[in-house]
DRENTOR-452569 format. One record per residue (C-alpha): residue number from 1; residue in one letter; chain; x, y, z. Coordinates in steps of 0.02 Angstrom, whole numbers, padded with zeros to 5 digits. Example, Ala and Ser with C-alpha at 12.3 -4.5 7.8 and 13.67 -1.06 7.14 Angstrom:
# residues 2
REC    nr   rest   kette       xx       yy       zz
REC     1      a       A    00615   -00225    00390
REC     2      s       A    00684   -00053    00357
//
This chain:
# residues 231
REC    nr   rest   kette       xx       yy       zz
REC     1      x       A   -02370   -02999   -02965
REC     2      x       A   -02315   -02926   -03131
REC     3      x       A   -02238   -03049   -03254
REC     4      x       A   -02114   -02928   -03332
REC     5      x       A   -02025   -02781   -03248
REC     6      x       A   -01920   -02667   -03357
REC     7      x       A   -01807   -02534   -03284
REC     8      x       A   -01696   -02405   -03363
REC     9      x       A   -01516   -02444   -03314
REC    10      x       A   -01423   -02279   -03312
REC    11      x       A   -01501   -02143   -03204
REC    12      x       A   -01621   -02269   -03127
REC    13      x       A   -01558   -02440   -03073
REC    14      x       A   -01380   -02383   -03041
REC    15      x       A   -01342   -02233   -02933
REC    16      x       A   -01228   -02086   -02968
REC    17      x       A   -01078   -02191   -02916
REC    18      x       A   -01129   -02319   -03049
REC    19      x       A   -01170   -02453   -02921
REC    20      x       A   -01327   -02554   -02884
REC    21      x       A   -01371   -02556   -02698
REC    22      x       A   -01367   -02730   -02622
REC    23      x       A   -01543   -02708   -02553
REC    24      x       A   -01604   -02673   -02730
REC    25      x       A   -01519   -02830   -02794
REC    26      x       A   -01607   -02930   -02659
REC    27      x       A   -01776   -02858   -02712
REC    28      x       A   -01741   -02907   -02893
REC    29      x       A   -01695   -03082   -02834
REC    30      x       A   -01858   -03091   -02736
REC    31      x       A   -01970   -03047   -02884
REC    32      x       A   -01876   -03165   -03000
REC    33      x       A   -01895   -03309   -02878
REC    34      x       A   -02080   -03270   -02876
REC    35      x       A   -02086   -03294   -03064
REC    36      x       A   -02060   -03120   -03137
REC    37      x       A   -01941   -03079   -03278
REC    38      x       A   -01822   -02932   -03253
REC    39      x       A   -01752   -02831   -03398
REC    40      x       A   -01655   -02669   -03413
REC    41      x       A   -01645   -02536   -03549
REC    42      x       A   -01480   -02452   -03587
REC    43      x       A   -01412   -02335   -03720
REC    44      x       A   -01244   -02425   -03711
REC    45      x       A   -01189   -02595   -03781
REC    46      x       A   -01257   -02746   -03688
REC    47      x       A   -01082   -02794   -03631
REC    48      x       A   -01073   -02637   -03523
REC    49      x       A   -01220   -02701   -03421
REC    50      x       A   -01176   -02885   -03426
REC    51      x       A   -01025   -02855   -03314
REC    52      x       A   -01144   -02809   -03171
REC    53      x       A   -01224   -02981   -03189
REC    54      x       A   -01063   -03078   -03160
REC    55      x       A   -01054   -03096   -02970
REC    56      x       A   -01240   -03084   -02928
REC    57      x       A   -01346   -03139   -03078
REC    58      x       A   -01506   -03036   -03086
REC    59      x       A   -01542   -03007   -03271
REC    60      x       A   -01654   -03098   -03393
REC    61      x       A   -01641   -02977   -03540
REC    62      x       A   -01540   -02824   -03589
REC    63      x       A   -01620   -02701   -03709
REC    64      x       A   -01466   -02612   -03774
REC    65      x       A   -01432   -02461   -03885
REC    66      x       A   -01607   -02390   -03862
REC    67      x       A   -01692   -02547   -03927
REC    68      x       A   -01576   -02583   -04073
REC    69      x       A   -01507   -02739   -03989
REC    70      x       A   -01593   -02864   -03873
REC    71      x       A   -01488   -02990   -03777
REC    72      x       A   -01559   -03145   -03692
REC    73      x       A   -01448   -03164   -03539
REC    74      x       A   -01502   -03340   -03490
REC    75      x       A   -01481   -03411   -03665
REC    76      x       A   -01327   -03304   -03697
REC    77      x       A   -01383   -03253   -03869
REC    78      x       A   -01448   -03105   -03968
REC    79      x       A   -01637   -03101   -03981
REC    80      x       A   -01648   -02957   -04105
REC    81      x       A   -01537   -02826   -04187
REC    82      x       A   -01561   -02684   -04311
REC    83      x       A   -01417   -02582   -04380
REC    84      x       A   -01419   -02408   -04455
REC    85      x       A   -01412   -02392   -04644
REC    86      x       A   -01256   -02331   -04732
REC    87      x       A   -01360   -02186   -04798
REC    88      x       A   -01392   -02125   -04621
REC    89      x       A   -01212   -02150   -04567
REC    90      x       A   -01142   -02053   -04716
REC    91      x       A   -01268   -01912   -04690
REC    92      x       A   -01222   -01894   -04507
REC    93      x       A   -01035   -01892   -04544
REC    94      x       A   -01057   -01761   -04679
REC    95      x       A   -01177   -01650   -04580
REC    96      x       A   -01089   -01653   -04410
REC    97      x       A   -00905   -01664   -04457
REC    98      x       A   -00868   -01521   -04337
REC    99      x       A   -00933   -01620   -04187
REC   100      x       A   -00875   -01773   -04092
REC   101      x       A   -00969   -01926   -04156
REC   102      x       A   -00977   -02095   -04069
REC   103      x       A   -01020   -02252   -04169
REC   104      x       A   -01088   -02404   -04077
REC   105      x       A   -01077   -02584   -04136
REC   106      x       A   -01162   -02721   -04037
REC   107      x       A   -01024   -02724   -03905
REC   108      x       A   -00907   -02576   -03933
REC   109      x       A   -00900   -02388   -03957
REC   110      x       A   -00787   -02302   -04083
REC   111      x       A   -00736   -02121   -04109
REC   112      x       A   -00697   -02155   -04291
REC   113      x       A   -00798   -02248   -04423
REC   114      x       A   -00808   -02430   -04365
REC   115      x       A   -00772   -02577   -04479
REC   116      x       A   -00917   -02674   -04400
REC   117      x       A   -01102   -02635   -04416
REC   118      x       A   -01165   -02478   -04328
REC   119      x       A   -01322   -02491   -04221
REC   120      x       A   -01323   -02319   -04140
REC   121      x       A   -01238   -02151   -04161
REC   122      x       A   -01209   -02018   -04028
REC   123      x       A   -01165   -01839   -04070
REC   124      x       A   -01092   -01733   -03930
REC   125      x       A   -01150   -01552   -03929
REC   126      x       A   -01153   -01400   -03816
REC   127      x       A   -01317   -01306   -03792
REC   128      x       A   -01414   -01342   -03952
REC   129      x       A   -01397   -01449   -04106
REC   130      x       A   -01474   -01421   -04278
REC   131      x       A   -01582   -01571   -04324
REC   132      x       A   -01630   -01509   -04498
REC   133      x       A   -01495   -01613   -04587
REC   134      x       A   -01581   -01769   -04520
REC   135      x       A   -01754   -01729   -04590
REC   136      x       A   -01823   -01865   -04701
REC   137      x       A   -01707   -02000   -04636
REC   138      x       A   -01781   -02163   -04570
REC   139      x       A   -01720   -02137   -04391
REC   140      x       A   -01770   -02108   -04210
REC   141      x       A   -01683   -01975   -04108
REC   142      x       A   -01671   -01938   -03922
REC   143      x       A   -01557   -01836   -03810
REC   144      x       A   -01474   -01863   -03642
REC   145      x       A   -01351   -01777   -03526
REC   146      x       A   -01206   -01865   -03441
REC   147      x       A   -01067   -01784   -03339
REC   148      x       A   -01132   -01614   -03395
REC   149      x       A   -01110   -01661   -03579
REC   150      x       A   -01257   -01670   -03700
REC   151      x       A   -01283   -01803   -03831
REC   152      x       A   -01400   -01832   -03977
REC   153      x       A   -01439   -02017   -04003
REC   154      x       A   -01485   -02090   -04172
REC   155      x       A   -01556   -02263   -04204
REC   156      x       A   -01657   -02347   -04340
REC   157      x       A   -01842   -02300   -04354
REC   158      x       A   -01880   -02486   -04342
REC   159      x       A   -01827   -02497   -04159
REC   160      x       A   -01861   -02417   -03990
REC   161      x       A   -01871   -02474   -03809
REC   162      x       A   -02057   -02512   -03819
REC   163      x       A   -02041   -02622   -03975
REC   164      x       A   -01902   -02716   -03887
REC   165      x       A   -02009   -02744   -03732
REC   166      x       A   -02153   -02798   -03843
REC   167      x       A   -02039   -02927   -03925
REC   168      x       A   -01987   -02997   -03756
REC   169      x       A   -02167   -03001   -03696
REC   170      x       A   -02227   -03092   -03853
REC   171      x       A   -02090   -03223   -03837
REC   172      x       A   -02143   -03256   -03657
REC   173      x       A   -02332   -03244   -03688
REC   174      x       A   -02349   -03090   -03577
REC   175      x       A   -02480   -02955   -03607
REC   176      x       A   -02448   -02768   -03590
REC   177      x       A   -02558   -02767   -03434
REC   178      x       A   -02435   -02886   -03351
REC   179      x       A   -02287   -02767   -03373
REC   180      x       A   -02217   -02630   -03260
REC   181      x       A   -02089   -02507   -03327
REC   182      x       A   -01975   -02385   -03237
REC   183      x       A   -01908   -02247   -03348
REC   184      x       A   -01768   -02121   -03325
REC   185      x       A   -01713   -02060   -03496
REC   186      x       A   -01788   -01981   -03651
REC   187      x       A   -01770   -02145   -03746
REC   188      x       A   -01896   -02220   -03623
REC   189      x       A   -02037   -02108   -03688
REC   190      x       A   -02112   -02246   -03799
REC   191      x       A   -02124   -02357   -03644
REC   192      x       A   -02209   -02222   -03539
REC   193      x       A   -02333   -02187   -03679
REC   194      x       A   -02383   -02367   -03713
REC   195      x       A   -02365   -02462   -03548
REC   196      x       A   -02500   -02406   -03426
REC   197      x       A   -02413   -02468   -03268
REC   198      x       A   -02267   -02348   -03279
REC   199      x       A   -02155   -02254   -03158
REC   200      x       A   -02017   -02126   -03182
REC   201      x       A   -01877   -02085   -03062
REC   202      x       A   -01869   -01912   -02985
REC   203      x       A   -01710   -01867   -03081
REC   204      x       A   -01790   -01905   -03250
REC   205      x       A   -01811   -01768   -03382
REC   206      x       A   -01963   -01656   -03363
REC   207      x       A   -02044   -01723   -03521
REC   208      x       A   -02045   -01898   -03446
REC   209      x       A   -02115   -01840   -03278
REC   210      x       A   -02257   -01748   -03364
REC   211      x       A   -02314   -01905   -03454
REC   212      x       A   -02287   -02034   -03316
REC   213      x       A   -02429   -02117   -03222
REC   214      x       A   -02328   -02130   -03062
REC   215      x       A   -02165   -02067   -02992
REC   216      x       A   -02034   -02142   -02878
REC   217      x       A   -01877   -02080   -02790
REC   218      x       A   -01716   -02039   -02881
REC   219      x       A   -01582   -02165   -02926
REC   220      x       A   -01481   -02106   -02775
REC   221      x       A   -01631   -02141   -02661
REC   222      x       A   -01667   -02319   -02722
REC   223      x       A   -01814   -02269   -02832
REC   224      x       A   -01817   -02435   -02925
REC   225      x       A   -01810   -02534   -02764
REC   226      x       A   -01963   -02441   -02697
REC   227      x       A   -02063   -02490   -02851
REC   228      x       A   -02009   -02671   -02834
REC   229      x       A   -02066   -02674   -02653
REC   230      x       A   -02239   -02619   -02709
REC   231      x       A   -02242   -02760   -02834
//
């Protein structure tokens, strides 16, 4: 039995109708009763995912905003957070003023400059986006597609999904060999590269599938549930 199971939330745990199958919830409950910790990774604020935990609690940790924010569900507190610098924010606003920019705080998304701290930025684009204005900045970038729209994600260089998982593992005295990860999005690449027991769902980007050790079914075919049954 693995001690820590980490699944991507969007495009993996939830299906195209943004629901988690009941049978999948029961599998998560089974592994947690057996002593495993279950965490999810999301590119959205932790509050977006927490609502799924209300009626049928199944989460131990939420790794939000591509690793910029870690929320301990049981203790109801933030475990770690890392905001973007004002230098990065100002550069993005200046360089991409012709595009729609989304600013994320720890629990909200804004279309204008937020008053609160910014942990992640998304830039909506069409076919391609010029990354040259971002060269030299202390940031991580990734892309994703949702509802046929493309987005560039920007977070601090000091965070990613793997570093967040490593933080959770250290706090719970878990080794990397005792972790299983299930990836679905480009932001999961650090996890696939550094956690040997890794899976990707069938609907994941090609770059993820090329690097994965194992594959599972798509999010609409209960891919995560099939991995949990193996565990």
